[in-house]
TORLUMNU-185616 format. One record per residue (C-alpha): x, y, z; residue number from 1; residue in one letter. Coordinates in nm, 3 decimals, decimal comma. Layout:
> u:v:w:n:res
> X:Y:Z:NUM:A
...
END
This chain:
> u:v:w:n:res
> -2,436:1,808:2,503:1:M
> -2,682:1,555:2,368:2:R
> -2,438:1,455:2,093:3:Q
> -2,162:1,412:2,353:4:W
> -2,391:1,185:2,559:5:N
> -2,472:0,982:2,247:6:K
> -2,102:0,937:2,167:7:N
> -2,037:0,832:2,527:8:F
> -2,315:0,571:2,511:9:V
> -2,194:0,436:2,174:10:V
> -1,836:0,412:2,301:11:T
> -1,957:0,241:2,618:12:G
> -2,152:-0,016:2,419:13:M
> -1,846:-0,092:2,210:14:G
> -1,647:-0,165:2,526:15:L
> -1,897:-0,413:2,675:16:I
> -1,772:-0,722:2,491:17:I
> -1,395:-0,647:2,517:18:P
> -1,423:-0,571:2,890:19:V
> -1,629:-0,887:2,944:20:S
> -1,365:-1,094:2,763:21:I
> -1,087:-0,945:2,978:22:V
> -1,284:-1,017:3,298:23:I
> -1,345:-1,380:3,197:24:L
> -0,983:-1,411:3,089:25:W
> -0,868:-1,289:3,432:26:H
> -1,107:-1,523:3,615:27:I
> -0,991:-1,825:3,414:28:F
> -0,625:-1,732:3,473:29:S
> -0,667:-1,689:3,850:30:V
> -0,867:-2,011:3,885:31:S
> -0,607:-2,209:3,689:32:G
> -0,839:-2,302:3,403:33:L
> -0,588:-2,141:3,165:34:I
> -0,219:-2,230:3,191:35:A
> -0,029:-1,904:3,255:36:T
> 0,275:-2,028:3,062:37:N
> 0,054:-2,043:2,751:38:I
> -0,190:-1,757:2,816:39:M
> -0,067:-1,511:3,084:40:P
> -0,324:-1,317:3,284:41:S
> -0,433:-0,964:3,179:42:P
> -0,242:-0,821:3,477:43:L
> 0,076:-0,989:3,351:44:K
> 0,021:-0,839:3,005:45:I
> -0,030:-0,491:3,152:46:V
> 0,281:-0,538:3,367:47:S
> 0,481:-0,638:3,058:48:T
> 0,366:-0,328:2,867:49:I
> 0,449:-0,103:3,165:50:V
> 0,797:-0,260:3,194:51:D
> 0,863:-0,204:2,824:52:L
> 0,753:0,158:2,864:53:F
> 0,978:0,216:3,164:54:R
> 1,276:0,067:2,982:55:E
> 1,216:0,306:2,693:56:G
> 1,161:0,026:2,441:57:E
> 0,786:0,057:2,392:58:L
> 0,770:0,407:2,245:59:L
> 1,061:0,325:2,017:60:E
> 0,889:0,012:1,883:61:H
> 0,555:0,191:1,842:62:I
> 0,717:0,494:1,678:63:G
> 0,901:0,301:1,406:64:I
> 0,597:0,084:1,333:65:T
> 0,372:0,391:1,303:66:L
> 0,627:0,551:1,071:67:Y
> 0,638:0,245:0,845:68:R
> 0,260:0,208:0,831:69:V
> 0,208:0,582:0,768:70:S
> 0,465:0,602:0,487:71:M
> 0,344:0,277:0,329:72:G
> -0,017:0,395:0,354:73:F
> 0,057:0,729:0,184:74:L
> 0,266:0,568:-0,090:75:L
> 0,016:0,289:-0,158:76:G
> -0,276:0,534:-0,163:77:T
> -0,101:0,769:-0,405:78:A
> -0,025:0,488:-0,652:79:I
> -0,377:0,343:-0,613:80:A
> -0,527:0,685:-0,680:81:L
> -0,329:0,718:-1,002:82:L
> -0,405:0,370:-1,134:83:F
> -0,762:0,375:-1,003:84:G
> -0,848:0,693:-1,193:85:V
> -0,675:0,576:-1,511:86:L
> -0,826:0,227:-1,507:87:N
> -1,167:0,347:-1,393:88:G
> -1,205:0,617:-1,656:89:Y
> -1,010:0,487:-1,957:90:F
> -1,148:0,158:-2,084:91:R
> -0,843:0,065:-2,293:92:T
> -0,603:0,110:-2,000:93:I
> -0,835:-0,094:-1,778:94:R
> -0,841:-0,381:-2,030:95:Y
> -0,460:-0,375:-2,044:96:L
> -0,370:-0,340:-1,675:97:L
> -0,661:-0,461:-1,462:98:D
> -0,616:-0,838:-1,528:99:P
> -0,252:-0,818:-1,417:100:L
> -0,339:-0,617:-1,105:101:I
> -0,617:-0,861:-1,013:102:Q
> -0,375:-1,153:-1,050:103:A
> -0,109:-0,985:-0,833:104:L
> -0,374:-0,907:-0,569:105:R
> -0,405:-1,277:-0,484:106:N
> -0,038:-1,329:-0,397:107:I
> 0,008:-1,372:-0,016:108:P
> 0,204:-1,101:0,165:109:S
> 0,478:-1,338:0,283:110:L
> 0,540:-1,450:-0,076:111:A
> 0,662:-1,098:-0,159:112:W
> 0,918:-1,086:0,124:113:V
> 1,206:-1,279:-0,047:114:P
> 1,160:-1,077:-0,365:115:L
> 1,162:-0,740:-0,187:116:F
> 1,473:-0,842:0,009:117:I
> 1,641:-0,942:-0,319:118:L
> 1,548:-0,613:-0,485:119:W
> 1,599:-0,364:-0,201:120:M
> 1,778:-0,549:0,078:121:G
> 1,657:-0,515:0,436:122:I
> 1,640:-0,134:0,431:123:S
> 1,339:0,078:0,527:124:E
> 1,258:0,112:0,157:125:A
> 1,175:-0,259:0,127:126:S
> 0,955:-0,253:0,438:127:K
> 0,762:0,058:0,334:128:I
> 0,723:-0,077:-0,022:129:S
> 0,578:-0,404:0,107:130:L
> 0,325:-0,215:0,323:131:I
> 0,240:0,013:0,028:132:A
> 0,173:-0,297:-0,183:133:L
> -0,079:-0,422:0,074:134:G
> -0,250:-0,082:0,093:135:V
> -0,264:-0,043:-0,286:136:F
> -0,501:-0,325:-0,376:137:F
> -0,813:-0,247:-0,166:138:P
> -0,783:0,128:-0,234:139:V
> -0,746:0,065:-0,607:140:Y
> -1,031:-0,188:-0,619:141:L
> -1,277:0,035:-0,433:142:N
> -1,183:0,345:-0,632:143:L
> -1,231:0,170:-0,967:144:V
> -1,561:0,028:-0,843:145:S
> -1,672:0,374:-0,729:146:G
> -1,581:0,536:-1,062:147:I
> -1,752:0,262:-1,260:148:Q
> -2,064:0,300:-1,045:149:G
> -2,114:0,674:-1,105:150:V
> -2,473:0,753:-1,207:151:D
> -2,495:0,786:-1,585:152:R
> -2,755:1,064:-1,557:153:R
> -2,511:1,270:-1,351:154:L
> -2,247:1,232:-1,621:155:L
> -2,495:1,336:-1,887:156:E
> -2,547:1,660:-1,698:157:V
> -2,171:1,715:-1,709:158:G
> -2,152:1,643:-2,082:159:W
> -2,436:1,884:-2,152:160:V
> -2,245:2,159:-1,969:161:H
> -1,926:2,088:-2,161:162:G
> -1,730:1,888:-1,903:163:Y
> -1,482:1,650:-2,064:164:Q
> -1,157:1,472:-1,972:165:G
> -0,989:1,580:-1,649:166:W
> -1,265:1,837:-1,567:167:R
> -1,525:1,560:-1,583:168:L
> -1,309:1,335:-1,362:169:I
> -1,245:1,611:-1,108:170:R
> -1,599:1,748:-1,079:171:H
> -1,811:1,436:-1,133:172:F
> -1,624:1,106:-1,112:173:F
> -1,406:1,170:-0,806:174:L
> -1,674:1,331:-0,582:175:P
> -1,917:1,050:-0,666:176:S
> -1,650:0,786:-0,599:177:A
> -1,541:0,938:-0,265:178:L
> -1,760:0,707:-0,047:179:P
> -1,610:0,398:-0,213:180:S
> -1,265:0,556:-0,195:181:F
> -1,290:0,598:0,183:182:F
> -1,405:0,238:0,221:183:V
> -1,093:0,142:0,029:184:G
> -0,876:0,365:0,248:185:L
> -1,002:0,197:0,565:186:R
> -0,955:-0,150:0,415:187:S
> -0,609:-0,052:0,291:188:G
> -0,511:0,082:0,632:189:L
> -0,618:-0,247:0,790:190:G
> -0,405:-0,442:0,542:191:L
> -0,120:-0,200:0,605:192:G
> -0,121:-0,305:0,971:193:W
> -0,123:-0,669:0,863:194:M
> 0,160:-0,624:0,612:195:F
> 0,379:-0,441:0,863:196:V
> 0,428:-0,768:1,051:197:V
> 0,557:-0,933:0,734:198:A
> 0,766:-0,622:0,664:199:A
> 0,927:-0,628:1,008:200:E
> 1,032:-0,988:0,962:201:I
> 1,267:-0,856:0,692:202:M
> 1,570:-0,801:0,914:203:G
> 1,409:-0,544:1,143:204:A
> 1,554:-0,481:1,488:205:S
> 1,276:-0,250:1,602:206:K
> 0,899:-0,237:1,572:207:G
> 0,597:-0,417:1,712:208:L
> 0,634:-0,691:1,450:209:G
> 0,993:-0,749:1,563:210:F
> 0,875:-0,748:1,926:211:L
> 0,614:-1,012:1,842:212:L
> 0,860:-1,243:1,665:213:T
> 1,118:-1,186:1,938:214:D
> 0,862:-1,299:2,196:215:G
> 0,801:-1,613:1,991:216:Q
> 1,173:-1,686:1,954:217:T
> 1,247:-1,640:2,324:218:T
> 0,933:-1,819:2,441:219:G
> 0,767:-1,520:2,613:220:R
> 0,391:-1,539:2,555:221:P
> 0,334:-1,215:2,749:222:A
> 0,540:-1,024:2,488:223:I
> 0,349:-1,190:2,204:224:I
> 0,006:-1,107:2,345:225:I
> 0,113:-0,755:2,443:226:A
> 0,229:-0,694:2,085:227:S
> -0,099:-0,826:1,945:228:I
> -0,300:-0,602:2,177:229:L
> -0,090:-0,300:2,083:230:L
> -0,148:-0,376:1,716:231:F
> -0,522:-0,396:1,782:232:A
> -0,535:-0,067:1,976:233:M
> -0,319:0,129:1,731:234:L
> -0,508:-0,015:1,434:235:G
> -0,841:0,081:1,589:236:K
> -0,719:0,430:1,674:237:L
> -0,590:0,503:1,322:238:T
> -0,905:0,357:1,167:239:D
> -1,119:0,576:1,394:240:Y
> -0,927:0,888:1,289:241:L
> -0,972:0,794:0,923:242:L
> -1,342:0,733:0,983:243:E
> -1,378:1,079:1,142:244:L
> -1,202:1,237:0,843:245:A
> -1,436:1,051:0,608:246:G
> -1,745:1,170:0,795:247:R
> -1,624:1,528:0,778:248:R
> -1,541:1,518:0,407:249:I
> -1,860:1,328:0,317:250:L
> -2,095:1,534:0,535:251:R
> -2,270:1,651:0,217:252:W
> -2,382:1,295:0,147:253:Q
> -2,752:1,233:0,213:254:D
> -2,712:0,877:0,343:255:S
> -2,884:0,654:0,596:256:Y
> -2,601:0,719:0,844:257:E
> -2,647:1,098:0,817:258:S
> -3,019:1,048:0,875:259:L
> -2,945:0,851:1,191:260:E
> -2,715:1,128:1,319:261:R
> -2,981:1,394:1,256:262:R
> -3,237:1,186:1,448:263:K
> -2,997:1,151:1,739:264:A
> -2,955:1,528:1,756:265:L
END
């Protein structure tokens, strides 16, 4: 019960600033301090979302965007896990591949769009691949950093007990790198939501990114802001679920955060 009350208080505190912004936004809209043709009122945004839901469009747009982000996230994470382990553990492979990966990491997302269209057309494969590319880099970077930062004394214990190669990676490197890996997953998921907008510019006829660009093309600011808010809410929800999974998997970790939770209980 006490833990439930604590979660309620923490959630309430997190809502203070967003709710205050919405209230001020509504006051400024009603008083005419904000032009409604540029920044519609919160009630207009809610009305737009409700209309899209009633017409059956909203769930369709949300569904296809969630599908693209989920598939891109899984694909990007799988590739990052492979390259992260190889480059983190094997020095020669890291010297060969890491400079190229670090160079590719700095290319803007929109710069990849023409190339992906040329290679794969405007199919779902090109959209999911673009999202996977965005997810790959932060997951890879954090995993390599986590593997490189494993305590040397811990590895010496493994060597003494005969752990080598894959057994050493599985039992020592990966568990020690898990905290960094989950930081990378959350960063990668955030970039996945950013890249989906670029992906849905690539000839998409459905999705929140398409809805956003359609609102821009047709001059409907309510659609644009509604799409942005939906991106924010869905991104926060998926990040929260990933955070919960990380807490559960890393509950063995004796960290400052776990100390705070024990004090709260």
